[in-house]
C-alpha positions as CSV (number, residue, x, y, z in Angstrom):
1,M,0.0,0.0,0.1
2,L,1.3,3.4,-1.1
3,I,-0.1,6.8,0.3
4,A,0.9,10.2,-0.6
5,A,-0.7,13.3,1.0
6,N,-0.3,17.1,1.2
7,R,-1.5,18.7,4.4
8,D,-3.5,22.2,3.6
9,E,-3.6,24.3,7.0
10,R,-3.9,27.7,8.4
11,A,-0.1,28.7,8.6
12,D,-0.6,30.4,12.0
13,R,-1.7,26.7,13.5
14,A,1.1,25.3,15.4
15,W,2.1,21.7,14.8
16,D,5.0,19.0,15.7
17,A,6.2,16.6,13.3
18,P,5.2,13.0,13.5
19,A,6.4,11.1,16.5
20,A,4.5,9.4,19.5
21,W,3.0,12.4,21.2
22,W,0.3,10.5,22.9
23,P,0.2,9.0,26.4
24,D,-3.1,7.3,25.4
25,Y,-1.8,6.0,22.6
26,P,1.9,5.2,23.3
27,D,2.7,2.9,20.2
28,V,0.9,5.4,17.8
29,I,3.1,8.0,15.8
30,G,1.4,10.9,14.1
31,G,1.7,14.9,13.4
32,R,0.5,16.6,16.2
33,D,-1.8,19.6,16.3
34,R,-0.8,21.7,19.0
35,S,-4.1,23.8,19.1
36,A,-6.5,20.7,19.9
37,G,-3.9,18.0,20.6
38,G,-4.8,15.5,17.9
39,S,-3.5,14.6,14.5
40,W,-4.1,14.9,10.8
41,M,-2.5,11.8,9.9
42,A,-1.3,8.7,12.2
43,L,0.3,5.4,11.9
44,G,-0.3,2.6,14.5
45,P,1.5,-0.4,15.8
46,H,-0.2,-2.9,13.7
47,G,0.0,-0.8,10.3
48,V,-3.0,0.9,10.3
49,L,-2.9,4.3,8.9
50,A,-5.5,7.1,9.3
51,A,-5.9,10.4,7.8
52,A,-8.6,13.1,8.5
53,L,-9.8,15.5,5.8
54,N,-12.2,18.7,6.2
55,R,-15.3,18.5,4.3
56,P,-16.4,21.4,2.2
57,G,-17.3,24.7,4.3
58,S,-16.1,22.9,7.7
59,L,-12.4,24.1,8.2
60,G,-11.5,24.8,11.8
61,P,-13.2,24.1,15.0
62,A,-16.6,25.0,16.0
63,P,-18.3,25.1,19.5
64,G,-19.8,22.1,21.0
65,K,-18.0,20.0,18.7
66,R,-15.2,17.5,19.5
67,S,-11.8,17.9,17.5
68,R,-11.7,15.6,14.4
69,G,-7.9,15.3,15.3
70,E,-8.9,12.5,17.8
71,L,-10.4,10.4,14.9
72,P,-6.8,9.2,13.3
73,L,-5.6,8.4,16.6
74,M,-8.5,5.9,17.4
75,A,-8.5,4.6,13.9
76,A,-4.7,4.0,13.9
77,N,-4.5,2.0,17.2
78,A,-6.6,-0.8,16.0
79,A,-5.6,-4.1,14.8
80,R,-6.4,-4.0,11.1
81,A,-8.1,-1.5,8.8
82,E,-11.5,-3.1,8.9
83,A,-11.6,-3.2,12.9
84,A,-10.9,0.6,12.5
85,A,-13.5,1.4,10.0
86,D,-16.1,-0.5,11.7
87,A,-15.1,1.4,15.1
88,I,-15.5,4.7,13.3
89,T,-18.8,4.1,11.8
90,R,-20.6,3.1,15.3
91,L,-19.9,6.8,16.4
92,D,-22.3,9.7,16.4
93,A,-21.1,11.9,13.6
94,G,-23.0,14.6,15.2
95,A,-20.0,15.1,17.9
96,W,-17.6,16.5,15.0
97,R,-17.7,19.1,12.2
98,P,-18.0,17.0,8.7
99,F,-15.2,14.8,8.1
100,N,-13.6,12.5,5.3
101,L,-11.4,9.8,7.1
102,V,-9.1,7.4,5.0
103,I,-7.9,4.1,6.7
104,A,-5.8,1.9,5.4
105,D,-3.1,-1.1,6.1
106,Q,-1.1,-3.2,3.8
107,R,-4.3,-5.6,3.0
108,C,-7.2,-2.9,2.2
109,A,-8.3,0.8,2.4
110,F,-11.5,2.5,3.4
111,Y,-12.9,6.0,2.7
112,I,-15.4,7.2,5.5
113,E,-17.7,10.1,5.2
114,A,-19.4,11.9,7.9
115,L,-21.8,14.7,7.3
116,G,-22.4,15.9,11.0
117,E,-25.4,13.8,11.6
118,G,-26.0,10.2,12.1
119,R,-23.5,7.4,11.8
120,P,-20.1,7.6,9.7
121,Q,-20.6,5.8,6.3
122,A,-17.8,3.4,5.1
123,R,-17.1,1.9,1.7
124,L,-14.1,-0.1,0.9
125,L,-11.8,1.3,-2.1
126,A,-11.4,-0.6,-5.1
127,P,-8.0,-1.8,-6.0
128,G,-5.7,0.9,-7.7
129,L,-5.0,4.5,-7.3
130,S,-7.8,6.6,-5.4
131,M,-7.5,10.4,-4.9
132,V,-9.7,11.7,-2.0
133,T,-9.9,15.5,-1.1
134,S,-12.6,17.2,0.8
135,H,-15.1,15.5,-1.7
136,P,-15.4,11.6,-2.0
137,P,-12.8,9.4,-3.7
138,N,-11.9,10.1,-7.5
139,D,-14.8,12.8,-7.8
140,E,-13.6,14.9,-10.6
141,S,-16.3,17.6,-9.9
142,H,-13.5,18.7,-7.9
143,P,-10.8,20.7,-9.7
144,R,-7.9,19.5,-8.0
145,T,-8.9,15.7,-8.5
146,R,-9.9,16.4,-12.3
147,R,-6.3,18.0,-12.9
148,H,-4.0,15.7,-10.8
149,L,-5.6,12.3,-10.6
150,P,-4.7,11.6,-14.2
151,R,-1.1,12.8,-13.5
152,F,-0.7,10.5,-10.3
153,R,-1.9,7.7,-12.9
154,A,0.5,8.2,-15.4
155,A,3.4,8.7,-13.1
156,T,5.8,6.3,-12.2
157,A,5.1,4.4,-9.0
158,P,7.1,4.5,-6.1
159,D,9.7,1.8,-5.6
160,P,10.3,1.8,-1.4
161,A,12.8,-0.9,-1.9
162,Q,14.9,1.2,-3.8
163,G,14.2,4.3,-2.1
164,D,12.7,5.9,-5.3
165,W,9.9,8.3,-4.5
166,R,10.6,10.8,-7.1
167,A,7.8,10.9,-9.3
168,W,5.4,11.2,-6.5
169,E,7.5,13.7,-4.7
170,E,7.4,15.8,-7.9
171,R,3.6,15.2,-8.1
172,L,2.9,16.5,-4.6
173,A,5.1,19.8,-5.5
174,D,3.1,20.5,-8.4
175,D,1.4,23.8,-7.7
176,S,0.1,24.2,-11.2
177,H,-3.7,25.2,-11.5
178,E,-4.2,27.6,-14.8
179,G,-6.0,30.2,-13.0
180,D,-8.0,28.1,-10.5
181,L,-6.5,27.8,-7.4
182,A,-8.9,24.9,-6.4
183,A,-7.3,22.8,-8.9
184,T,-3.5,23.1,-7.4
185,L,-2.1,20.1,-5.4
186,K,0.4,22.1,-3.4
187,V,-1.7,25.1,-2.5
188,P,0.7,28.3,-2.3
189,L,0.1,30.3,0.8
190,H,-3.1,32.5,0.3
191,G,-5.0,34.6,3.2
192,G,-2.8,32.5,5.8
193,Y,-3.6,29.4,4.3
194,G,-1.8,26.7,2.0
195,T,0.1,23.4,2.0
196,V,2.5,23.2,5.1
197,S,3.8,19.8,4.6
198,A,3.7,16.5,2.9
199,S,3.9,12.6,3.8
200,L,4.8,9.8,1.7
201,L,4.1,6.1,3.3
202,G,4.8,2.6,2.2
203,L,2.9,-0.5,4.1
204,G,4.4,-3.6,3.1
205,A,3.1,-6.9,2.9
206,A,5.2,-8.3,5.5
207,G,4.3,-5.6,8.0
208,E,6.8,-3.0,7.0
209,R,6.0,0.4,7.7
210,L,7.9,3.5,6.2
211,W,7.0,7.2,6.5
212,R,8.8,9.9,4.4
213,F,7.9,13.4,5.9
214,C,8.5,16.7,4.4
215,P,8.3,19.6,7.5
216,A,7.5,22.2,4.8
217,P,5.5,22.6,1.3
218,P,7.0,19.9,-0.8
219,G,9.4,21.2,-3.5
220,E,10.7,23.7,-0.9
221,G,11.7,21.3,2.0
222,S,13.4,17.8,1.8
223,F,11.5,14.5,2.6
224,A,13.2,12.5,5.2
225,T,12.5,8.7,6.7
226,L,11.0,8.8,10.0
227,G,11.2,5.0,10.4
228,A,11.1,1.8,8.9
229,R,10.2,-1.6,10.5
């Protein structure tokens, strides 16, 4: 399983690079949001990866709502992606602002959609390459997906065994948009908001876990390996 992700956030929202930050989840590593204490992306001891995305119109916290940063930690701590997805779908979606959640391990990946009421809904992602934004997977009504999904499909897949991630690093650094900022993958800082970091992950069939992290917009900083097992 190979994962590539840019993190778009307010530039003034403080964060820490992925590490084991949480006493309640001592074996989970993830980037820590200092404001609410949760994570946008986390990797657990059994190789479960979980990443949260805001849905349209839901940026930032809201009074009376729990932090969506809890969700990747809950999910990543599970033994398998299936168990994590099942646990998330049992939650009350009304406790959080709307979110998309991607959960994956070396066997499979799930997309979970929560609309702010009822229960989150999960679906198994089909084999092959998928792209998730604030919209559902591979939804080409979103300019970013429409522009960049074909580019990822045409790019050479990473070869973690050889340490070769160049093609996907280049894709994550693509800030082209032809006049529509909603179509750019690396979002330039605009109004205090933009791409602040990036991740590349490999989850191997034998349980190997590799996380390469760039603590800056890709193309403006370097990827370094956090750990391999």
